[in-house]
PyMOL Python script that loads the backbone (N, CA, C, O; Angstrom):
from pymol import cmd

cmd.read_pdbstr("""\
ATOM      1  N   UNK A   1       0.856  -1.180   0.000  1.00  0.00           N
ATOM      2  CA  UNK A   1       0.000   0.000   0.000  1.00  0.00           C
ATOM      3  C   UNK A   1       0.889   1.226   0.000  1.00  0.00           C
ATOM      4  O   UNK A   1       1.915   1.262   0.680  1.00  0.00           O
ATOM      5  N   UNK A   2       0.503   2.202  -0.746  1.00  0.00           N
ATOM      6  CA  UNK A   2       1.339   3.375  -0.887  1.00  0.00           C
ATOM      7  C   UNK A   2       1.243   4.290   0.326  1.00  0.00           C
ATOM      8  O   UNK A   2       0.326   4.182   1.139  1.00  0.00           O
ATOM      9  N   UNK A   3       2.200   5.181   0.423  1.00  0.00           N
ATOM     10  CA  UNK A   3       2.245   6.165   1.496  1.00  0.00           C
ATOM     11  C   UNK A   3       0.988   7.030   1.467  1.00  0.00           C
ATOM     12  O   UNK A   3       0.456   7.320   0.396  1.00  0.00           O
ATOM     13  N   UNK A   4       0.519   7.437   2.629  1.00  0.00           N
ATOM     14  CA  UNK A   4      -0.705   8.229   2.710  1.00  0.00           C
ATOM     15  C   UNK A   4      -0.454   9.675   2.322  1.00  0.00           C
ATOM     16  O   UNK A   4       0.200  10.420   3.052  1.00  0.00           O
ATOM     17  N   UNK A   5      -0.964  10.057   1.198  1.00  0.00           N
ATOM     18  CA  UNK A   5      -0.992  11.450   0.757  1.00  0.00           C
ATOM     19  C   UNK A   5      -2.401  11.694   0.307  1.00  0.00           C
ATOM     20  O   UNK A   5      -2.919  10.958  -0.533  1.00  0.00           O
ATOM     21  N   UNK A   6      -3.031  12.700   0.839  1.00  0.00           N
ATOM     22  CA  UNK A   6      -4.443  12.920   0.576  1.00  0.00           C
ATOM     23  C   UNK A   6      -4.663  13.511  -0.814  1.00  0.00           C
ATOM     24  O   UNK A   6      -4.097  14.551  -1.154  1.00  0.00           O
ATOM     25  N   UNK A   7      -5.483  12.843  -1.605  1.00  0.00           N
ATOM     26  CA  UNK A   7      -5.929  13.386  -2.881  1.00  0.00           C
ATOM     27  C   UNK A   7      -7.378  13.793  -2.704  1.00  0.00           C
ATOM     28  O   UNK A   7      -8.148  13.073  -2.069  1.00  0.00           O
ATOM     29  N   UNK A   8      -7.756  14.916  -3.243  1.00  0.00           N
ATOM     30  CA  UNK A   8      -9.117  15.415  -3.093  1.00  0.00           C
ATOM     31  C   UNK A   8     -10.119  14.454  -3.730  1.00  0.00           C
ATOM     32  O   UNK A   8      -9.987  14.088  -4.898  1.00  0.00           O
ATOM     33  N   UNK A   9     -11.119  14.052  -2.950  1.00  0.00           N
ATOM     34  CA  UNK A   9     -12.192  13.187  -3.441  1.00  0.00           C
ATOM     35  C   UNK A   9     -13.383  14.085  -3.719  1.00  0.00           C
ATOM     36  O   UNK A   9     -14.051  14.529  -2.785  1.00  0.00           O
ATOM     37  N   UNK A  10     -13.659  14.357  -4.981  1.00  0.00           N
ATOM     38  CA  UNK A  10     -14.688  15.325  -5.347  1.00  0.00           C
ATOM     39  C   UNK A  10     -16.093  14.849  -4.995  1.00  0.00           C
ATOM     40  O   UNK A  10     -17.006  15.672  -4.926  1.00  0.00           O
ATOM     41  N   UNK A  11     -16.301  13.559  -4.770  1.00  0.00           N
ATOM     42  CA  UNK A  11     -17.622  13.072  -4.392  1.00  0.00           C
ATOM     43  C   UNK A  11     -17.975  13.485  -2.971  1.00  0.00           C
ATOM     44  O   UNK A  11     -19.151  13.651  -2.649  1.00  0.00           O
ATOM     45  N   UNK A  12     -16.970  13.654  -2.118  1.00  0.00           N
ATOM     46  CA  UNK A  12     -17.222  13.916  -0.707  1.00  0.00           C
ATOM     47  C   UNK A  12     -16.970  15.374  -0.336  1.00  0.00           C
ATOM     48  O   UNK A  12     -17.719  15.941   0.459  1.00  0.00           O
ATOM     49  N   UNK A  13     -15.938  15.986  -0.890  1.00  0.00           N
ATOM     50  CA  UNK A  13     -15.559  17.330  -0.488  1.00  0.00           C
ATOM     51  C   UNK A  13     -16.281  18.384  -1.298  1.00  0.00           C
ATOM     52  O   UNK A  13     -16.506  18.222  -2.498  1.00  0.00           O
ATOM     53  N   UNK A  14     -16.637  19.456  -0.634  1.00  0.00           N
ATOM     54  CA  UNK A  14     -17.164  20.623  -1.331  1.00  0.00           C
ATOM     55  C   UNK A  14     -15.976  21.423  -1.857  1.00  0.00           C
ATOM     56  O   UNK A  14     -14.860  21.280  -1.358  1.00  0.00           O
ATOM     57  N   UNK A  15     -16.209  22.247  -2.844  1.00  0.00           N
ATOM     58  CA  UNK A  15     -15.120  23.042  -3.420  1.00  0.00           C
ATOM     59  C   UNK A  15     -14.502  23.991  -2.397  1.00  0.00           C
ATOM     60  O   UNK A  15     -13.330  24.345  -2.526  1.00  0.00           O
ATOM     61  N   UNK A  16     -15.252  24.406  -1.399  1.00  0.00           N
ATOM     62  CA  UNK A  16     -14.708  25.351  -0.430  1.00  0.00           C
ATOM     63  C   UNK A  16     -13.986  24.662   0.723  1.00  0.00           C
ATOM     64  O   UNK A  16     -13.392  25.341   1.561  1.00  0.00           O
ATOM     65  N   UNK A  17     -14.020  23.312   0.790  1.00  0.00           N
ATOM     66  CA  UNK A  17     -13.308  22.588   1.834  1.00  0.00           C
ATOM     67  C   UNK A  17     -11.808  22.657   1.582  1.00  0.00           C
ATOM     68  O   UNK A  17     -11.359  22.660   0.436  1.00  0.00           O
ATOM     69  N   UNK A  18     -11.049  22.711   2.654  1.00  0.00           N
ATOM     70  CA  UNK A  18      -9.608  22.698   2.537  1.00  0.00           C
ATOM     71  C   UNK A  18      -9.127  21.275   2.740  1.00  0.00           C
ATOM     72  O   UNK A  18      -9.708  20.528   3.527  1.00  0.00           O
ATOM     73  N   UNK A  19      -8.082  20.898   2.045  1.00  0.00           N
ATOM     74  CA  UNK A  19      -7.500  19.574   2.149  1.00  0.00           C
ATOM     75  C   UNK A  19      -6.149  19.707   2.819  1.00  0.00           C
ATOM     76  O   UNK A  19      -5.327  20.528   2.414  1.00  0.00           O
ATOM     77  N   UNK A  20      -5.922  18.909   3.833  1.00  0.00           N
ATOM     78  CA  UNK A  20      -4.669  18.925   4.570  1.00  0.00           C
ATOM     79  C   UNK A  20      -4.048  17.540   4.459  1.00  0.00           C
ATOM     80  O   UNK A  20      -4.702  16.542   4.765  1.00  0.00           O
ATOM     81  N   UNK A  21      -2.801  17.469   4.026  1.00  0.00           N
ATOM     82  CA  UNK A  21      -2.091  16.197   3.913  1.00  0.00           C
ATOM     83  C   UNK A  21      -1.356  15.909   5.210  1.00  0.00           C
ATOM     84  O   UNK A  21      -0.903  16.819   5.904  1.00  0.00           O
ATOM     85  N   UNK A  22      -1.246  14.618   5.522  1.00  0.00           N
ATOM     86  CA  UNK A  22      -0.458  14.218   6.678  1.00  0.00           C
ATOM     87  C   UNK A  22       0.086  12.814   6.451  1.00  0.00           C
ATOM     88  O   UNK A  22      -0.482  12.026   5.696  1.00  0.00           O
ATOM     89  N   UNK A  23       1.186  12.522   7.114  1.00  0.00           N
ATOM     90  CA  UNK A  23       1.754  11.174   7.067  1.00  0.00           C
ATOM     91  C   UNK A  23       1.332  10.454   8.338  1.00  0.00           C
ATOM     92  O   UNK A  23       1.229  11.048   9.411  1.00  0.00           O
ATOM     93  N   UNK A  24       1.096   9.179   8.188  1.00  0.00           N
ATOM     94  CA  UNK A  24       0.620   8.394   9.319  1.00  0.00           C
ATOM     95  C   UNK A  24       1.266   7.014   9.259  1.00  0.00           C
ATOM     96  O   UNK A  24       1.223   6.349   8.224  1.00  0.00           O
ATOM     97  N   UNK A  25       1.859   6.586  10.360  1.00  0.00           N
ATOM     98  CA  UNK A  25       2.400   5.240  10.427  1.00  0.00           C
ATOM     99  C   UNK A  25       1.304   4.318  10.936  1.00  0.00           C
ATOM    100  O   UNK A  25       0.629   4.624  11.918  1.00  0.00           O
ATOM    101  N   UNK A  26       1.133   3.188  10.261  1.00  0.00           N
ATOM    102  CA  UNK A  26       0.130   2.205  10.655  1.00  0.00           C
ATOM    103  C   UNK A  26       0.821   0.913  11.052  1.00  0.00           C
ATOM    104  O   UNK A  26       1.864   0.556  10.505  1.00  0.00           O
ATOM    105  N   UNK A  27       0.222   0.216  12.014  1.00  0.00           N
ATOM    106  CA  UNK A  27       0.732  -1.109  12.334  1.00  0.00           C
ATOM    107  C   UNK A  27       0.550  -1.997  11.112  1.00  0.00           C
ATOM    108  O   UNK A  27      -0.393  -1.813  10.343  1.00  0.00           O
ATOM    109  N   UNK A  28       1.438  -2.945  10.935  1.00  0.00           N
ATOM    110  CA  UNK A  28       1.405  -3.800   9.758  1.00  0.00           C
ATOM    111  C   UNK A  28       0.065  -4.529   9.628  1.00  0.00           C
ATOM    112  O   UNK A  28      -0.464  -4.638   8.521  1.00  0.00           O
ATOM    113  N   UNK A  29      -0.491  -5.027  10.726  1.00  0.00           N
ATOM    114  CA  UNK A  29      -1.769  -5.746  10.670  1.00  0.00           C
ATOM    115  C   UNK A  29      -2.906  -4.849  10.193  1.00  0.00           C
ATOM    116  O   UNK A  29      -3.767  -5.280   9.427  1.00  0.00           O
ATOM    117  N   UNK A  30      -2.902  -3.607  10.647  1.00  0.00           N
ATOM    118  CA  UNK A  30      -3.930  -2.660  10.228  1.00  0.00           C
ATOM    119  C   UNK A  30      -3.781  -2.328   8.740  1.00  0.00           C
ATOM    120  O   UNK A  30      -4.774  -2.242   8.017  1.00  0.00           O
ATOM    121  N   UNK A  31      -2.565  -2.146   8.298  1.00  0.00           N
ATOM    122  CA  UNK A  31      -2.319  -1.847   6.890  1.00  0.00           C
ATOM    123  C   UNK A  31      -2.733  -3.021   6.003  1.00  0.00           C
ATOM    124  O   UNK A  31      -3.326  -2.810   4.945  1.00  0.00           O
ATOM    125  N   UNK A  32      -2.430  -4.248   6.414  1.00  0.00           N
ATOM    126  CA  UNK A  32      -2.830  -5.422   5.645  1.00  0.00           C
ATOM    127  C   UNK A  32      -4.345  -5.538   5.569  1.00  0.00           C
ATOM    128  O   UNK A  32      -4.900  -5.818   4.506  1.00  0.00           O
ATOM    129  N   UNK A  33      -5.010  -5.323   6.694  1.00  0.00           N
ATOM    130  CA  UNK A  33      -6.476  -5.408   6.721  1.00  0.00           C
ATOM    131  C   UNK A  33      -7.093  -4.355   5.806  1.00  0.00           C
ATOM    132  O   UNK A  33      -8.044  -4.641   5.078  1.00  0.00           O
ATOM    133  N   UNK A  34      -6.553  -3.139   5.842  1.00  0.00           N
ATOM    134  CA  UNK A  34      -7.072  -2.075   4.996  1.00  0.00           C
ATOM    135  C   UNK A  34      -6.831  -2.406   3.519  1.00  0.00           C
ATOM    136  O   UNK A  34      -7.703  -2.173   2.683  1.00  0.00           O
ATOM    137  N   UNK A  35      -5.670  -2.940   3.202  1.00  0.00           N
ATOM    138  CA  UNK A  35      -5.361  -3.312   1.819  1.00  0.00           C
ATOM    139  C   UNK A  35      -6.310  -4.408   1.325  1.00  0.00           C
ATOM    140  O   UNK A  35      -6.803  -4.334   0.199  1.00  0.00           O
ATOM    141  N   UNK A  36      -6.568  -5.417   2.152  1.00  0.00           N
ATOM    142  CA  UNK A  36      -7.493  -6.486   1.776  1.00  0.00           C
ATOM    143  C   UNK A  36      -8.903  -5.939   1.573  1.00  0.00           C
ATOM    144  O   UNK A  36      -9.597  -6.331   0.635  1.00  0.00           O
ATOM    145  N   UNK A  37      -9.322  -5.038   2.452  1.00  0.00           N
ATOM    146  CA  UNK A  37     -10.654  -4.448   2.330  1.00  0.00           C
ATOM    147  C   UNK A  37     -10.790  -3.683   1.015  1.00  0.00           C
ATOM    148  O   UNK A  37     -11.792  -3.822   0.313  1.00  0.00           O
ATOM    149  N   UNK A  38      -9.786  -2.878   0.685  1.00  0.00           N
ATOM    150  CA  UNK A  38      -9.821  -2.082  -0.547  1.00  0.00           C
ATOM    151  C   UNK A  38      -9.837  -2.997  -1.773  1.00  0.00           C
ATOM    152  O   UNK A  38     -10.519  -2.706  -2.755  1.00  0.00           O
ATOM    153  N   UNK A  39      -9.094  -4.091  -1.716  1.00  0.00           N
ATOM    154  CA  UNK A  39      -9.082  -5.033  -2.835  1.00  0.00           C
ATOM    155  C   UNK A  39     -10.444  -5.694  -3.026  1.00  0.00           C
ATOM    156  O   UNK A  39     -10.843  -5.969  -4.158  1.00  0.00           O
ATOM    157  N   UNK A  40     -11.161  -5.952  -1.933  1.00  0.00           N
ATOM    158  CA  UNK A  40     -12.473  -6.595  -2.002  1.00  0.00           C
ATOM    159  C   UNK A  40     -13.606  -5.604  -2.268  1.00  0.00           C
ATOM    160  O   UNK A  40     -14.687  -6.000  -2.704  1.00  0.00           O
ATOM    161  N   UNK A  41     -13.364  -4.322  -2.008  1.00  0.00           N
ATOM    162  CA  UNK A  41     -14.379  -3.277  -2.181  1.00  0.00           C
ATOM    163  C   UNK A  41     -13.790  -2.150  -3.027  1.00  0.00           C
ATOM    164  O   UNK A  41     -13.293  -1.165  -2.479  1.00  0.00           O
ATOM    165  N   UNK A  42     -13.838  -2.281  -4.351  1.00  0.00           N
ATOM    166  CA  UNK A  42     -13.163  -1.315  -5.223  1.00  0.00           C
ATOM    167  C   UNK A  42     -13.723   0.111  -5.160  1.00  0.00           C
ATOM    168  O   UNK A  42     -13.067   1.042  -5.626  1.00  0.00           O
ATOM    169  N   UNK A  43     -14.910   0.301  -4.599  1.00  0.00           N
ATOM    170  CA  UNK A  43     -15.454   1.650  -4.475  1.00  0.00           C
ATOM    171  C   UNK A  43     -14.877   2.377  -3.247  1.00  0.00           C
ATOM    172  O   UNK A  43     -15.192   3.546  -3.024  1.00  0.00           O
ATOM    173  N   UNK A  44     -14.055   1.713  -2.469  1.00  0.00           N
ATOM    174  CA  UNK A  44     -13.381   2.315  -1.321  1.00  0.00           C
ATOM    175  C   UNK A  44     -11.897   2.463  -1.642  1.00  0.00           C
ATOM    176  O   UNK A  44     -11.349   1.719  -2.456  1.00  0.00           O
ATOM    177  N   UNK A  45     -11.252   3.442  -0.987  1.00  0.00           N
ATOM    178  CA  UNK A  45      -9.806   3.553  -1.041  1.00  0.00           C
ATOM    179  C   UNK A  45      -9.315   3.925   0.350  1.00  0.00           C
ATOM    180  O   UNK A  45     -10.115   4.181   1.251  1.00  0.00           O
ATOM    181  N   UNK A  46      -8.000   3.955   0.523  1.00  0.00           N
ATOM    182  CA  UNK A  46      -7.445   4.204   1.855  1.00  0.00           C
ATOM    183  C   UNK A  46      -7.841   5.574   2.407  1.00  0.00           C
ATOM    184  O   UNK A  46      -7.961   5.746   3.619  1.00  0.00           O
ATOM    185  N   UNK A  47      -8.038   6.527   1.535  1.00  0.00           N
ATOM    186  CA  UNK A  47      -8.388   7.875   1.988  1.00  0.00           C
ATOM    187  C   UNK A  47      -9.826   7.909   2.503  1.00  0.00           C
ATOM    188  O   UNK A  47     -10.116   8.517   3.533  1.00  0.00           O
ATOM    189  N   UNK A  48     -10.700   7.261   1.786  1.00  0.00           N
ATOM    190  CA  UNK A  48     -12.107   7.208   2.199  1.00  0.00           C
ATOM    191  C   UNK A  48     -12.242   6.463   3.523  1.00  0.00           C
ATOM    192  O   UNK A  48     -13.019   6.873   4.385  1.00  0.00           O
ATOM    193  N   UNK A  49     -11.497   5.373   3.693  1.00  0.00           N
ATOM    194  CA  UNK A  49     -11.530   4.615   4.948  1.00  0.00           C
ATOM    195  C   UNK A  49     -11.079   5.479   6.109  1.00  0.00           C
ATOM    196  O   UNK A  49     -11.739   5.529   7.147  1.00  0.00           O
ATOM    197  N   UNK A  50      -9.952   6.161   5.936  1.00  0.00           N
ATOM    198  CA  UNK A  50      -9.433   6.998   7.025  1.00  0.00           C
ATOM    199  C   UNK A  50     -10.366   8.158   7.351  1.00  0.00           C
ATOM    200  O   UNK A  50     -10.572   8.478   8.522  1.00  0.00           O
ATOM    201  N   UNK A  51     -10.935   8.793   6.319  1.00  0.00           N
ATOM    202  CA  UNK A  51     -11.875   9.886   6.580  1.00  0.00           C
ATOM    203  C   UNK A  51     -13.093   9.382   7.349  1.00  0.00           C
ATOM    204  O   UNK A  51     -13.514  10.007   8.323  1.00  0.00           O
ATOM    205  N   UNK A  52     -13.657   8.261   6.921  1.00  0.00           N
ATOM    206  CA  UNK A  52     -14.828   7.712   7.596  1.00  0.00           C
ATOM    207  C   UNK A  52     -14.481   7.304   9.027  1.00  0.00           C
ATOM    208  O   UNK A  52     -15.267   7.535   9.946  1.00  0.00           O
ATOM    209  N   UNK A  53     -13.311   6.701   9.217  1.00  0.00           N
ATOM    210  CA  UNK A  53     -12.900   6.256  10.548  1.00  0.00           C
ATOM    211  C   UNK A  53     -12.703   7.437  11.504  1.00  0.00           C
ATOM    212  O   UNK A  53     -13.184   7.407  12.636  1.00  0.00           O
ATOM    213  N   UNK A  54     -12.008   8.456  11.056  1.00  0.00           N
ATOM    214  CA  UNK A  54     -11.763   9.617  11.921  1.00  0.00           C
ATOM    215  C   UNK A  54     -13.070  10.344  12.231  1.00  0.00           C
ATOM    216  O   UNK A  54     -13.329  10.698  13.381  1.00  0.00           O
ATOM    217  N   UNK A  55     -13.885  10.562  11.210  1.00  0.00           N
ATOM    218  CA  UNK A  55     -15.166  11.244  11.434  1.00  0.00           C
ATOM    219  C   UNK A  55     -16.056  10.421  12.358  1.00  0.00           C
ATOM    220  O   UNK A  55     -16.689  10.975  13.257  1.00  0.00           O
ATOM    221  N   UNK A  56     -16.114   9.101  12.149  1.00  0.00           N
ATOM    222  CA  UNK A  56     -16.915   8.230  13.012  1.00  0.00           C
ATOM    223  C   UNK A  56     -16.424   8.252  14.445  1.00  0.00           C
ATOM    224  O   UNK A  56     -17.230   8.293  15.374  1.00  0.00           O
ATOM    225  N   UNK A  57     -15.114   8.226  14.639  1.00  0.00           N
ATOM    226  CA  UNK A  57     -14.537   8.280  15.979  1.00  0.00           C
ATOM    227  C   UNK A  57     -14.917   9.581  16.689  1.00  0.00           C
ATOM    228  O   UNK A  57     -15.345   9.565  17.843  1.00  0.00           O
ATOM    229  N   UNK A  58     -14.757  10.700  15.990  1.00  0.00           N
ATOM    230  CA  UNK A  58     -15.074  11.992  16.601  1.00  0.00           C
ATOM    231  C   UNK A  58     -16.564  12.088  16.955  1.00  0.00           C
ATOM    232  O   UNK A  58     -16.921  12.622  18.005  1.00  0.00           O
ATOM    233  N   UNK A  59     -17.424  11.571  16.080  1.00  0.00           N
ATOM    234  CA  UNK A  59     -18.860  11.598  16.363  1.00  0.00           C
ATOM    235  C   UNK A  59     -19.186  10.726  17.573  1.00  0.00           C
ATOM    236  O   UNK A  59     -20.002  11.116  18.408  1.00  0.00           O
ATOM    237  N   UNK A  60     -18.562   9.552  17.680  1.00  0.00           N
ATOM    238  CA  UNK A  60     -18.791   8.668  18.825  1.00  0.00           C
ATOM    239  C   UNK A  60     -18.333   9.309  20.124  1.00  0.00           C
ATOM    240  O   UNK A  60     -18.902   9.046  21.183  1.00  0.00           O
ATOM    241  N   UNK A  61     -17.319  10.142  20.050  1.00  0.00           N
ATOM    242  CA  UNK A  61     -16.789  10.810  21.244  1.00  0.00           C
ATOM    243  C   UNK A  61     -17.539  12.097  21.579  1.00  0.00           C
ATOM    244  O   UNK A  61     -17.147  12.835  22.482  1.00  0.00           O
ATOM    245  N   UNK A  62     -18.615  12.356  20.847  1.00  0.00           N
ATOM    246  CA  UNK A  62     -19.478  13.470  21.190  1.00  0.00           C
ATOM    247  C   UNK A  62     -19.233  14.763  20.449  1.00  0.00           C
ATOM    248  O   UNK A  62     -19.893  15.761  20.737  1.00  0.00           O
ATOM    249  N   UNK A  63     -18.311  14.783  19.505  1.00  0.00           N
ATOM    250  CA  UNK A  63     -18.074  15.997  18.722  1.00  0.00           C
ATOM    251  C   UNK A  63     -19.217  16.150  17.729  1.00  0.00           C
ATOM    252  O   UNK A  63     -19.429  15.284  16.880  1.00  0.00           O
ATOM    253  N   UNK A  64     -19.943  17.235  17.834  1.00  0.00           N
ATOM    254  CA  UNK A  64     -21.098  17.453  16.968  1.00  0.00           C
ATOM    255  C   UNK A  64     -20.839  18.630  16.044  1.00  0.00           C
ATOM    256  O   UNK A  64     -20.599  19.756  16.481  1.00  0.00           O
ATOM    257  N   UNK A  65     -20.896  18.333  14.759  1.00  0.00           N
ATOM    258  CA  UNK A  65     -20.632  19.335  13.748  1.00  0.00           C
ATOM    259  C   UNK A  65     -21.304  18.884  12.460  1.00  0.00           C
ATOM    260  O   UNK A  65     -21.097  17.753  12.020  1.00  0.00           O
ATOM    261  N   UNK A  66     -22.095  19.738  11.858  1.00  0.00           N
ATOM    262  CA  UNK A  66     -22.856  19.371  10.655  1.00  0.00           C
ATOM    263  C   UNK A  66     -21.940  18.945   9.507  1.00  0.00           C
ATOM    264  O   UNK A  66     -22.234  17.971   8.814  1.00  0.00           O
ATOM    265  N   UNK A  67     -20.838  19.661   9.299  1.00  0.00           N
ATOM    266  CA  UNK A  67     -19.911  19.317   8.222  1.00  0.00           C
ATOM    267  C   UNK A  67     -19.259  17.954   8.463  1.00  0.00           C
ATOM    268  O   UNK A  67     -19.055  17.184   7.523  1.00  0.00           O
ATOM    269  N   UNK A  68     -18.934  17.660   9.715  1.00  0.00           N
ATOM    270  CA  UNK A  68     -18.360  16.365  10.058  1.00  0.00           C
ATOM    271  C   UNK A  68     -19.361  15.243   9.786  1.00  0.00           C
ATOM    272  O   UNK A  68     -18.992  14.195   9.256  1.00  0.00           O
ATOM    273  N   UNK A  69     -20.608  15.460  10.143  1.00  0.00           N
ATOM    274  CA  UNK A  69     -21.653  14.469   9.889  1.00  0.00           C
ATOM    275  C   UNK A  69     -21.819  14.238   8.396  1.00  0.00           C
ATOM    276  O   UNK A  69     -21.965  13.098   7.956  1.00  0.00           O
ATOM    277  N   UNK A  70     -21.798  15.306   7.617  1.00  0.00           N
ATOM    278  CA  UNK A  70     -21.914  15.171   6.159  1.00  0.00           C
ATOM    279  C   UNK A  70     -20.734  14.399   5.587  1.00  0.00           C
ATOM    280  O   UNK A  70     -20.912  13.554   4.710  1.00  0.00           O
ATOM    281  N   UNK A  71     -19.547  14.678   6.070  1.00  0.00           N
ATOM    282  CA  UNK A  71     -18.358  13.968   5.612  1.00  0.00           C
ATOM    283  C   UNK A  71     -18.460  12.478   5.933  1.00  0.00           C
ATOM    284  O   UNK A  71     -18.171  11.633   5.086  1.00  0.00           O
ATOM    285  N   UNK A  72     -18.868  12.164   7.154  1.00  0.00           N
ATOM    286  CA  UNK A  72     -18.993  10.768   7.569  1.00  0.00           C
ATOM    287  C   UNK A  72     -20.028  10.035   6.721  1.00  0.00           C
ATOM    288  O   UNK A  72     -19.745   8.961   6.189  1.00  0.00           O
ATOM    289  N   UNK A  73     -21.207  10.600   6.595  1.00  0.00           N
ATOM    290  CA  UNK A  73     -22.275   9.958   5.818  1.00  0.00           C
ATOM    291  C   UNK A  73     -21.881   9.877   4.345  1.00  0.00           C
ATOM    292  O   UNK A  73     -22.133   8.867   3.687  1.00  0.00           O
ATOM    293  N   UNK A  74     -21.271  10.924   3.834  1.00  0.00           N
ATOM    294  CA  UNK A  74     -20.828  10.918   2.445  1.00  0.00           C
ATOM    295  C   UNK A  74     -19.830   9.815   2.166  1.00  0.00           C
ATOM    296  O   UNK A  74     -19.904   9.162   1.124  1.00  0.00           O
ATOM    297  N   UNK A  75     -18.900   9.597   3.076  1.00  0.00           N
ATOM    298  CA  UNK A  75     -17.918   8.528   2.911  1.00  0.00           C
ATOM    299  C   UNK A  75     -18.551   7.155   3.059  1.00  0.00           C
ATOM    300  O   UNK A  75     -18.242   6.243   2.292  1.00  0.00           O
ATOM    301  N   UNK A  76     -19.424   7.003   4.025  1.00  0.00           N
ATOM    302  CA  UNK A  76     -20.025   5.693   4.280  1.00  0.00           C
ATOM    303  C   UNK A  76     -20.955   5.263   3.150  1.00  0.00           C
ATOM    304  O   UNK A  76     -21.021   4.076   2.830  1.00  0.00           O
ATOM    305  N   UNK A  77     -21.658   6.184   2.553  1.00  0.00           N
ATOM    306  CA  UNK A  77     -22.674   5.836   1.577  1.00  0.00           C
ATOM    307  C   UNK A  77     -22.425   6.421   0.191  1.00  0.00           C
ATOM    308  O   UNK A  77     -23.335   6.450  -0.638  1.00  0.00           O
ATOM    309  N   UNK A  78     -21.213   6.884  -0.070  1.00  0.00           N
ATOM    310  CA  UNK A  78     -20.850   7.469  -1.365  1.00  0.00           C
ATOM    311  C   UNK A  78     -21.844   8.527  -1.813  1.00  0.00           C
ATOM    312  O   UNK A  78     -22.319   8.500  -2.949  1.00  0.00           O
ATOM    313  N   UNK A  79     -22.153   9.448  -0.931  1.00  0.00           N
ATOM    314  CA  UNK A  79     -23.108  10.498  -1.242  1.00  0.00           C
ATOM    315  C   UNK A  79     -22.381  11.827  -1.349  1.00  0.00           C
ATOM    316  O   UNK A  79     -21.347  12.033  -0.713  1.00  0.00           O
ATOM    317  N   UNK A  80     -22.921  12.714  -2.147  1.00  0.00           N
ATOM    318  CA  UNK A  80     -22.387  14.053  -2.299  1.00  0.00           C
ATOM    319  C   UNK A  80     -23.439  15.048  -1.799  1.00  0.00           C
ATOM    320  O   UNK A  80     -24.534  15.134  -2.356  1.00  0.00           O
ATOM    321  N   UNK A  81     -23.105  15.789  -0.761  1.00  0.00           N
ATOM    322  CA  UNK A  81     -24.035  16.783  -0.226  1.00  0.00           C
ATOM    323  C   UNK A  81     -23.607  18.162  -0.702  1.00  0.00           C
ATOM    324  O   UNK A  81     -22.522  18.637  -0.366  1.00  0.00           O
ATOM    325  N   UNK A  82     -24.438  18.778  -1.458  1.00  0.00           N
ATOM    326  CA  UNK A  82     -24.123  20.124  -1.926  1.00  0.00           C
ATOM    327  C   UNK A  82     -25.004  21.111  -1.173  1.00  0.00           C
ATOM    328  O   UNK A  82     -26.179  20.841  -0.923  1.00  0.00           O
ATOM    329  N   UNK A  83     -24.437  22.247  -0.816  1.00  0.00           N
ATOM    330  CA  UNK A  83     -25.173  23.258  -0.049  1.00  0.00           C
ATOM    331  C   UNK A  83     -26.232  23.915  -0.867  1.00  0.00           C
ATOM    332  O   UNK A  83     -26.942  24.789  -0.371  1.00  0.00           O
TER     333      UNK A  83
END
""", "prot")
cmd.dss("prot")
cmd.show_as("cartoon", "prot")
cmd.util.cbc("prot")
cmd.orient("prot")
């Protein structure tokens, strides 16, 4: 699996959203599981998984934000929410 560099996903992001790149080290088991998942689900990629995971985690921890909810739902269900 390639190094994590964020590419803009036009299905999920609005044109006014900012994209921030970051590097992240993953445990080998997590990276293998993510690679297997992406291979079995071609409509997903590593960026979509990470966005959905982070947004889902923040929502579970009580962070409430309409844009975050839209991002999470958009990633989970391949939806595009336009204002």
